[in-house]
Every structure is written in C-alpha cells, then in structure tokens.
Rosetta silent file (secondary structure, phi, psi, omega in degrees, C-alpha in Angstrom):
SEQUENCE: MIRLPFRDGFYELRPSKIICLGRNYAEHAKELGHEVPKEPVIFLKPPSSLISPKEAIILPRKSKEVHHEVELAVIIGKRGRRIPRERAMDYVLGYTILLDITARDLQWEAKRKGLPWTVSKGFDTFAPVGPRVVDKRELDVSDLELGLRVNGEIRQLARTSEMIFKIPEIIEYVSGIMTLEPGDIIATGTPAGVGPLRHGDRVEAWIDGIGTLEEDVLAEDSILC
SCORE:     score description
SCORE:     0.000 S_00000001
   1 L     0.000  134.109  179.287   -0.546    3.089   10.450 S_00000001
   2 E  -117.635  129.677  176.756   -2.150    3.392   13.905 S_00000001
   3 E  -102.607  123.132  178.913   -0.811    5.789   16.559 S_00000001
   4 E  -125.145  145.086  175.419   -1.376    4.682   20.155 S_00000001
   5 E   -56.357  138.347 -178.761   -0.185    6.265   23.411 S_00000001
   6 E  -154.509  122.957 -176.559    3.035    4.623   24.627 S_00000001
   7 L    53.954 -123.749 -179.004    5.211    5.649   27.556 S_00000001
   8 L   -98.769   10.791 -178.804    5.440    9.470   27.346 S_00000001
   9 E  -143.705 -131.942 -178.808    4.594    9.696   23.658 S_00000001
  10 E  -134.521  153.627  173.761    3.083    7.584   20.913 S_00000001
  11 E  -114.474  127.749  178.296    3.866    4.318   19.167 S_00000001
  12 E   -91.211  108.518 -175.927    3.248    4.078   15.430 S_00000001
  13 E   -86.164  112.361  179.912    1.898    0.620   14.826 S_00000001
  14 L  -131.145   68.088 -175.889    2.874   -0.601   11.328 S_00000001
  15 L   -69.017  142.580  170.457    2.687   -4.410   11.444 S_00000001
  16 L   -76.405  -21.503 -179.930    3.811   -6.475    8.488 S_00000001
  17 L  -162.690  156.057  173.763    1.261   -9.043    9.678 S_00000001
  18 E  -117.778  113.358 -179.265   -1.294   -9.783   12.362 S_00000001
  19 E   -99.861  128.592 -177.313   -1.017  -13.349   13.639 S_00000001
  20 E  -119.502  144.822  175.138   -4.044  -14.662   15.527 S_00000001
  21 E   -99.803  133.676  172.169   -4.518  -17.740   17.665 S_00000001
  22 E  -100.408  148.646  171.884   -7.652  -19.794   17.407 S_00000001
  23 L    58.797   38.268 -179.333   -9.018  -21.993   20.205 S_00000001
  24 L   -94.140    0.893  170.005   -6.548  -20.768   22.844 S_00000001
  25 E  -122.885  125.632 -172.014   -9.212  -20.765   25.575 S_00000001
  26 H   -58.129  -41.404 -176.721  -10.758  -24.186   26.182 S_00000001
  27 H   -67.885  -32.474  176.445  -14.295  -22.913   26.785 S_00000001
  28 H   -68.705  -41.531  177.289  -14.260  -20.924   23.538 S_00000001
  29 H   -57.808  -42.692 -178.012  -13.110  -23.982   21.600 S_00000001
  30 H   -67.310  -38.992 -176.694  -15.989  -25.930   23.125 S_00000001
  31 H   -67.182  -22.983  177.113  -18.627  -23.278   22.400 S_00000001
  32 L   -98.151    5.640  175.627  -17.765  -23.450   18.705 S_00000001
  33 L    80.392   23.980 -178.701  -17.738  -27.244   18.710 S_00000001
  34 L  -107.075  156.359  171.502  -13.972  -27.702   18.393 S_00000001
  35 L   -76.845  153.713  174.702  -11.551  -29.941   20.243 S_00000001
  36 L   -70.336  126.225 -172.750   -8.932  -28.322   22.459 S_00000001
  37 L   -73.352  153.928  176.990   -5.804  -28.166   20.249 S_00000001
  38 L   -88.553  -21.382  174.982   -2.531  -29.959   20.976 S_00000001
  39 L  -142.227  162.176 -176.132   -0.469  -27.173   19.372 S_00000001
  40 L   -55.683  139.943  174.012   -1.241  -23.526   18.517 S_00000001
  41 E  -105.684  118.744 -174.555   -3.769  -22.912   15.754 S_00000001
  42 E  -122.311  153.658  172.095   -2.842  -19.747   13.858 S_00000001
  43 E  -149.828  172.200 -176.224   -4.270  -17.626   11.071 S_00000001
  44 E  -117.175  146.671  166.568   -3.585  -14.143    9.677 S_00000001
  45 E  -116.167  146.590 -179.899   -5.521  -10.896    9.474 S_00000001
  46 L   -75.106  145.791  175.242   -4.392   -8.172    7.049 S_00000001
  47 H   -56.786  -25.741  179.560   -2.889   -4.968    8.484 S_00000001
  48 H   -67.050  -11.421  178.359   -5.546   -3.071    6.503 S_00000001
  49 H   -82.803   -8.438 -177.944   -8.153   -4.365    8.977 S_00000001
  50 E   -70.110  140.375  168.053   -6.673   -2.261   11.816 S_00000001
  51 E  -139.002  160.118 -178.866   -8.538    0.735   13.212 S_00000001
  52 L   -83.523  168.429  174.177   -7.885    3.078   16.123 S_00000001
  53 L   -58.363  147.051  175.194   -9.946    3.460   19.302 S_00000001
  54 L    63.753   21.957  164.894  -13.327    5.186   18.947 S_00000001
  55 L   -90.569 -162.139 -176.951  -13.560    4.552   15.229 S_00000001
  56 E  -122.437  134.343  168.040  -16.379    2.375   13.880 S_00000001
  57 E   -78.040  124.162 -177.016  -16.588   -1.340   13.211 S_00000001
  58 E  -101.165  122.909  177.515  -18.348   -1.639    9.851 S_00000001
  59 E   -82.567  113.350 -175.064  -20.689   -4.584    9.335 S_00000001
  60 L   -72.735  148.591  178.267  -20.229   -5.657    5.691 S_00000001
  61 L   -62.262  -26.013 -177.382  -23.212   -6.367    3.497 S_00000001
  62 L   -67.106  -18.662 -174.842  -21.673   -9.729    2.591 S_00000001
  63 L  -118.472  144.099  176.777  -22.248  -11.053    6.115 S_00000001
  64 L  -107.878   -3.950 -179.033  -25.407  -11.542    8.179 S_00000001
  65 L  -147.734   99.142 -179.777  -23.640  -12.574   11.408 S_00000001
  66 E  -108.000  129.383 -175.810  -20.581  -10.662   12.643 S_00000001
  67 E  -111.467  154.417  173.051  -19.107  -11.611   16.034 S_00000001
  68 E   -95.559  147.858  174.281  -16.876   -9.881   18.578 S_00000001
  69 L  -147.239  112.302  179.594  -13.750  -11.512   20.077 S_00000001
  70 E   -86.681  138.546 -176.801  -11.653   -9.692   22.713 S_00000001
  71 E  -145.668  145.344  166.733   -7.962  -10.626   22.841 S_00000001
  72 E   -74.802  127.455 -179.138   -4.705   -9.702   24.538 S_00000001
  73 E  -110.550  133.706  177.130   -2.357   -8.561   21.778 S_00000001
  74 E  -101.161  130.165  177.520    1.431   -8.871   21.917 S_00000001
  75 E  -104.981  124.731 -177.526    3.473   -6.328   19.952 S_00000001
  76 E   -78.133  137.907 -175.230    6.839   -7.555   18.709 S_00000001
  77 L  -101.695  -22.737  179.435    9.782   -5.243   19.359 S_00000001
  78 L  -151.641  160.325 -174.670   12.572   -6.672   17.230 S_00000001
  79 L   -67.628  139.861  177.783   13.144   -9.037   14.326 S_00000001
  80 E  -163.930  150.343  173.923   13.449  -12.705   15.120 S_00000001
  81 L  -142.436  148.990 -177.983   13.065  -16.207   13.764 S_00000001
  82 L    50.695   53.101 -176.761   13.232  -19.607   15.439 S_00000001
  83 L   -85.698  122.843  176.101   13.090  -17.955   18.837 S_00000001
  84 L   -70.291  147.904 -176.571   13.320  -20.382   21.787 S_00000001
  85 H   -59.765  -27.238 -179.868   10.640  -19.830   24.411 S_00000001
  86 H   -65.559  -22.972 -178.941   13.320  -19.102   27.015 S_00000001
  87 H  -112.291    5.153 -171.449   14.257  -15.944   25.070 S_00000001
  88 H   -59.971  -40.020 -175.470   10.833  -15.106   23.674 S_00000001
  89 H   -69.313  -16.796  174.689   10.087  -12.207   25.987 S_00000001
  90 H   -64.941  -19.577 -176.116   13.251  -10.437   24.781 S_00000001
  91 H   -99.207    2.269 -178.826   11.377   -9.890   21.491 S_00000001
  92 E   -94.992  130.007  173.386    8.255   -8.354   23.035 S_00000001
  93 E   -85.082  -50.129 -176.335    7.777   -4.584   23.038 S_00000001
  94 E  -177.799 -161.131 -171.889    4.476   -4.436   24.877 S_00000001
  95 E  -136.864  152.285  171.089    0.770   -5.194   24.947 S_00000001
  96 E  -149.817 -173.678  175.470   -2.553   -3.810   23.816 S_00000001
  97 E  -104.355  140.286  172.757   -6.128   -4.994   23.204 S_00000001
  98 E  -130.015  136.221  171.635   -7.270   -6.308   19.841 S_00000001
  99 E   -99.237  115.139  176.839  -10.803   -7.142   18.758 S_00000001
 100 L   -88.289   87.357 -179.760  -10.768  -10.014   16.288 S_00000001
 101 L   -74.989  136.129 -170.470  -14.021   -9.190   14.504 S_00000001
 102 E  -135.452  127.945  171.648  -15.305  -12.204   12.563 S_00000001
 103 E   -80.818   91.344 -168.449  -17.960  -12.708    9.912 S_00000001
 104 H   -64.583  -38.548 -179.758  -19.058  -15.978   11.483 S_00000001
 105 H   -64.016  -38.894  178.140  -21.489  -17.049    8.777 S_00000001
 106 H   -69.206  -35.263  177.701  -18.824  -16.639    6.098 S_00000001
 107 H   -65.126  -47.246 -179.388  -16.341  -18.538    8.249 S_00000001
 108 H   -63.681  -39.693 -179.832  -18.702  -21.481    8.787 S_00000001
 109 H   -64.201  -42.176  178.501  -19.615  -21.594    5.096 S_00000001
 110 H   -64.796  -43.057  179.055  -15.948  -21.648    4.070 S_00000001
 111 H   -62.913  -40.153  179.797  -15.159  -24.373    6.594 S_00000001
 112 H   -59.925  -35.707 -178.919  -18.126  -26.426    5.385 S_00000001
 113 H   -88.659   -2.765 -177.727  -16.733  -26.287    1.850 S_00000001
 114 L    73.344   27.371 -177.131  -13.182  -26.983    2.982 S_00000001
 115 L  -106.571  158.931  173.357  -12.031  -23.547    1.810 S_00000001
 116 L   -59.854  151.996 -177.893   -9.808  -20.920    3.446 S_00000001
 117 L  -120.606   34.184  176.840  -11.726  -18.436    5.607 S_00000001
 118 H   -56.980  -39.039 -177.942   -9.554  -15.328    5.284 S_00000001
 119 H   -55.899  -39.150 -175.882  -12.560  -13.347    4.041 S_00000001
 120 H   -67.245  -19.892 -176.932  -14.363  -13.821    7.360 S_00000001
 121 H  -109.191  -11.643 -163.571  -11.463  -12.220    9.254 S_00000001
 122 H  -105.375    3.077 -179.387  -10.123   -9.736    6.751 S_00000001
 123 L   -61.528  150.203  170.675  -12.666   -6.968    6.184 S_00000001
 124 L   -54.010  141.738 -179.844  -11.598   -3.373    6.773 S_00000001
 125 L    77.542    5.733 -176.138  -12.256   -2.340   10.422 S_00000001
 126 L   -88.154   12.496  175.833  -12.136   -5.979   11.624 S_00000001
 127 E  -143.408   68.751  172.940   -9.138   -5.412   13.934 S_00000001
 128 E   -63.304  141.044  177.250   -9.680   -2.499   16.351 S_00000001
 129 E  -133.964  154.975  177.143   -6.685   -1.959   18.660 S_00000001
 130 E   137.175 -167.633    4.689   -5.993    0.180   21.722 S_00000001
 131 E   -82.089   -9.768 -178.922   -6.491    2.157   23.819 S_00000001
 132 E  -157.684  171.474  171.588   -2.707    2.252   24.322 S_00000001
 133 E  -104.395  128.524  178.832    0.450    0.182   24.220 S_00000001
 134 E  -105.182  127.302  178.045    1.786   -0.853   27.624 S_00000001
 135 E   -56.843  136.960 -178.210    5.508   -1.520   27.967 S_00000001
 136 H   -58.992  -27.036 -178.429    6.158   -5.191   28.805 S_00000001
 137 H   -75.357  -12.699 -176.444    8.214   -4.082   31.818 S_00000001
 138 H  -100.623   -3.088 -172.969    5.182   -2.358   33.307 S_00000001
 139 L  -149.602  125.958  172.480    2.684   -5.212   33.202 S_00000001
 140 L   -91.347  111.507 -173.187    2.609   -8.876   34.179 S_00000001
 141 L   -94.881   12.038 -173.859    0.063  -10.362   31.784 S_00000001
 142 L   -70.405  -24.819 -177.853    0.045  -13.876   33.230 S_00000001
 143 L  -151.456   70.048 -179.794   -3.253  -13.472   35.117 S_00000001
 144 L  -110.192  147.937  172.409   -5.264  -10.428   34.043 S_00000001
 145 E   -75.311  135.907  170.406   -9.015  -10.039   33.717 S_00000001
 146 E  -132.247  144.989 -177.293  -10.210   -9.474   30.171 S_00000001
 147 E  -161.011  174.596 -178.832  -13.780   -8.884   29.116 S_00000001
 148 E  -149.245  135.984  175.008  -16.175   -7.308   26.677 S_00000001
 149 E  -117.977  144.889  170.412  -19.501   -5.487   26.971 S_00000001
 150 E  -121.531  118.466 -177.342  -22.023   -4.694   24.261 S_00000001
 151 L    53.856   38.249  177.461  -24.386   -1.851   25.165 S_00000001
 152 L    85.441   -8.062 -179.002  -23.393   -2.292   28.803 S_00000001
 153 E   -95.341  126.072  179.565  -24.100   -6.053   28.883 S_00000001
 154 E   -70.652  125.518  178.749  -21.141   -8.288   29.703 S_00000001
 155 E  -107.388  -41.473 -178.230  -20.618  -10.860   26.947 S_00000001
 156 E  -126.482  138.658  178.334  -17.090  -12.127   27.612 S_00000001
 157 E  -157.380  121.142 -177.750  -15.243  -12.379   30.931 S_00000001
 158 E  -160.563 -170.308  176.923  -12.161  -14.474   31.680 S_00000001
 159 E  -131.103  147.050 -178.465   -8.534  -14.304   32.783 S_00000001
 160 H   -63.623  -21.286  177.287   -5.386  -14.527   30.699 S_00000001
 161 H   -64.208  -15.610  179.692   -4.205  -17.373   32.949 S_00000001
 162 H   -82.364   -5.351  177.784   -6.814  -19.513   31.152 S_00000001
 163 E   -60.641  135.588  178.792   -4.871  -19.389   27.887 S_00000001
 164 L   -69.631  -49.371  178.494   -3.860  -22.884   26.778 S_00000001
 165 L  -106.384  125.957 -177.833   -0.642  -21.710   25.130 S_00000001
 166 L   -85.015  168.240 -172.512    1.270  -18.945   26.905 S_00000001
 167 H   -56.268  -47.733  179.292    3.092  -16.106   25.192 S_00000001
 168 H   -59.081  -39.952  177.437    6.609  -17.662   25.136 S_00000001
 169 H   -63.759  -40.967 -178.748    5.228  -20.886   23.615 S_00000001
 170 H   -63.643  -46.233 -179.212    3.282  -18.906   21.025 S_00000001
 171 H   -63.560  -41.930  177.267    6.304  -16.851   19.972 S_00000001
 172 H   -59.027  -46.242 -177.577    8.454  -19.971   19.707 S_00000001
 173 H   -65.570  -51.000 -176.022    5.848  -21.681   17.535 S_00000001
 174 H   -64.099  -44.424 -176.556    5.078  -18.731   15.252 S_00000001
 175 H   -70.800  -14.556  173.032    8.713  -17.688   14.758 S_00000001
 176 L   -77.563  -11.069 -179.815    9.534  -21.265   13.758 S_00000001
 177 L  -108.543  -45.220 -175.920    7.231  -20.760   10.773 S_00000001
 178 L  -138.706  144.571  177.593    7.589  -17.100    9.849 S_00000001
 179 L   -66.851  133.027  175.508   10.035  -14.330   10.733 S_00000001
 180 E   -91.103  133.731 -178.669    8.612  -11.849   13.219 S_00000001
 181 L  -111.723  155.369  176.784    9.217   -8.194   12.396 S_00000001
 182 L   -55.667  132.652 -179.417    9.104   -5.115   14.675 S_00000001
 183 L    93.168  -13.178  176.216    5.519   -3.969   15.048 S_00000001
 184 L   -60.132  149.520 -177.965    3.990   -7.337   14.214 S_00000001
 185 E  -115.599  133.056  169.966    0.968   -8.207   16.337 S_00000001
 186 E  -114.778  114.460  175.954    0.162  -11.565   17.878 S_00000001
 187 E   -91.153  124.227 -163.268   -3.435  -11.809   19.108 S_00000001
 188 L   -91.640   13.856  176.156   -3.466  -14.532   21.745 S_00000001
 189 L   103.171  161.366 -175.695   -7.008  -15.870   21.390 S_00000001
 190 L  -119.098  147.503  176.091  -10.436  -15.108   22.798 S_00000001
 191 L   -80.853  178.676  179.509  -12.392  -16.576   25.712 S_00000001
 192 L   -63.697  160.226  176.417  -15.929  -17.941   25.589 S_00000001
 193 L   107.568    8.063  178.949  -18.907  -15.676   25.067 S_00000001
 194 L   -60.075  148.312 -177.448  -18.420  -14.513   21.488 S_00000001
 195 E  -164.430  178.089 -171.136  -21.607  -13.198   19.967 S_00000001
 196 E   -77.098  152.484  172.643  -23.255  -11.046   17.316 S_00000001
 197 L  -113.247  146.285 -179.242  -22.918   -7.317   16.701 S_00000001
 198 L  -128.318  157.631  175.979  -25.698   -5.149   15.332 S_00000001
 199 L   -54.462  130.743  178.995  -25.925   -1.685   13.797 S_00000001
 200 L    93.059   -6.152  179.016  -25.891    0.920   16.566 S_00000001
 201 L   -68.244  155.134  172.463  -24.133   -1.258   19.161 S_00000001
 202 E  -119.355  122.499 -177.266  -21.468    0.151   21.460 S_00000001
 203 E  -106.660  132.729  174.215  -18.569   -2.206   22.235 S_00000001
 204 E  -128.640  117.497  178.237  -16.286   -1.851   25.253 S_00000001
 205 E  -116.157  136.693 -176.702  -13.406   -4.309   25.631 S_00000001
 206 E  -136.863  152.696  169.512  -11.056   -4.173   28.585 S_00000001
 207 E  -138.710  131.488  178.803   -7.949   -5.813   30.010 S_00000001
 208 L   -51.337  133.879  176.136   -6.618   -4.996   33.481 S_00000001
 209 L    84.444  -11.127  177.956   -3.629   -2.683   33.292 S_00000001
 210 L  -109.792  -42.282  178.615   -4.238   -1.717   29.662 S_00000001
 211 E   123.256 -156.638 -176.650   -7.600    0.042   29.788 S_00000001
 212 E  -123.679  130.054  176.266  -10.798   -0.026   27.744 S_00000001
 213 E   -99.944  121.992 -176.448  -11.120   -0.066   23.974 S_00000001
 214 E  -115.856  133.578  178.615  -14.397    1.506   22.802 S_00000001
 215 E  -142.987  142.448  169.392  -15.898    1.195   19.335 S_00000001
 216 E   -88.890  159.980  179.620  -19.260    1.921   17.729 S_00000001
 217 E  -119.966  127.343 -178.876  -20.808   -0.531   15.274 S_00000001
 218 E  -130.277  141.503  173.238  -22.305    0.631   11.977 S_00000001
 219 E   -74.820  142.533  179.849  -23.878   -1.218    9.072 S_00000001
 220 H   -55.867  -40.715 -178.457  -22.119   -0.669    5.745 S_00000001
 221 H   -62.896  -29.474 -179.404  -25.382    0.414    4.139 S_00000001
 222 H   -70.593  -24.932 -179.718  -25.811    3.199    6.713 S_00000001
 223 H   -83.057  -35.202 -176.391  -22.501    4.739    5.623 S_00000001
 224 H   -77.535  -18.654 -178.796  -23.210    4.493    1.909 S_00000001
 225 L   -68.876    0.000    0.000  -26.580    6.192    2.214 S_00000001
C-alpha cells in the first residue's frame, strides 16, 4: 500500500494490478526498433513493484542494463468492465506519475527467445509513483509536458498530446479484456529518450500540474553489504 497526498488528505493506493502501455509514443517505438502499433500494446507489472516518492530504485544483480521510463498514470476510481470510451472518464479517479523501470537486457533476451518478459518489469522498486494524486476534475491531461532528468541532465521530454492512444481509448480497450477495480493503475506509455540508470544516480520525473517524483538509485549489492 502506498499513501500519496490527495485533495486535503491522503489516498491509499492498493491496486489489484498495474496495466502498462508499450509503444504509445511513436518516437519511443522507433528508438527501440518497433513499428507504431495499430491497437494498444499492454503488459502488467506486479503491485509489489510499487514504491513511494524519495525511496530508492534498486538495481538487481540479475540485470546489467536498467532503464528509466516516465509515464502519466491513470488511477481508476470505480469497478468497470467493457467500458465504452464515451463513458471512460467516469471511471477515472485521478492522475499521478509512474516510473516504469525496466531491466532492458533481460527484456531483450526474453524477446529474442520468444519468452514472456515479466521479469524485466517486475522487480521490487520497479514502479515508483507520486508525488501526489491529482483529482481528474482539477487537471486537463490532454497536452501536458512530461520529462525526466538523471543527475540534472534531461533524458526525456515530450507532451501527453503525443500519445498514440488517448485515455478513453485505453480504458475501453483494457476493460474489454479485464475488469478494472478501484485503485488499479494504467500507465499510459513513455516518450523517447529512455536510458540506463547507475548506482548513485538521482532521478527526477515531472508532469505539469502533478509535480516532480524524485528517487535515488542504488545497486542491490550496496544494500546487502
């Protein structure tokens, strides 16, 4: 469970699942050598990968190349299935930032073998969220700047208007496959500029109107010592 500031109090984030979109920004799809998709590409991250702001992203020993991916995250407010896009926003509680941390080498190796790549997305600490939840009524997310810095250097910078599939389309598609529960998170994809994280890095991810999510990066071996 993650507690984030919300309205005049806090929201306890207890998702049954974290649904992520792949290739939802054309330039990101191209930088990884993929075609721009004709329909949403989705995968799941486990809720156990969530961490709060100002915790630490842990680089696992199993991976030699861990990447950052900044994303606008949609938090579902009520249960729904087969939701038409015209009513999709009725099911949204609000928005936050999510970092879809990815063990890229493990992902590429799994893809090369034709295997699932859940491991590359599912390590503990691989889904930082925050710094707060913004009520959907307080923020128009159709054209916001989102970006990410590592040690003060800008790595990712784009606008949410560049998303291929917009939030209502995404909710319609996902809810046609799986029931959405209150607190579920939909991460709407990352723009171009993904890159490696190293021990000792400081990550700052921001979205206009939501704020800045800050995390330190630590190697697993440094914690076990």
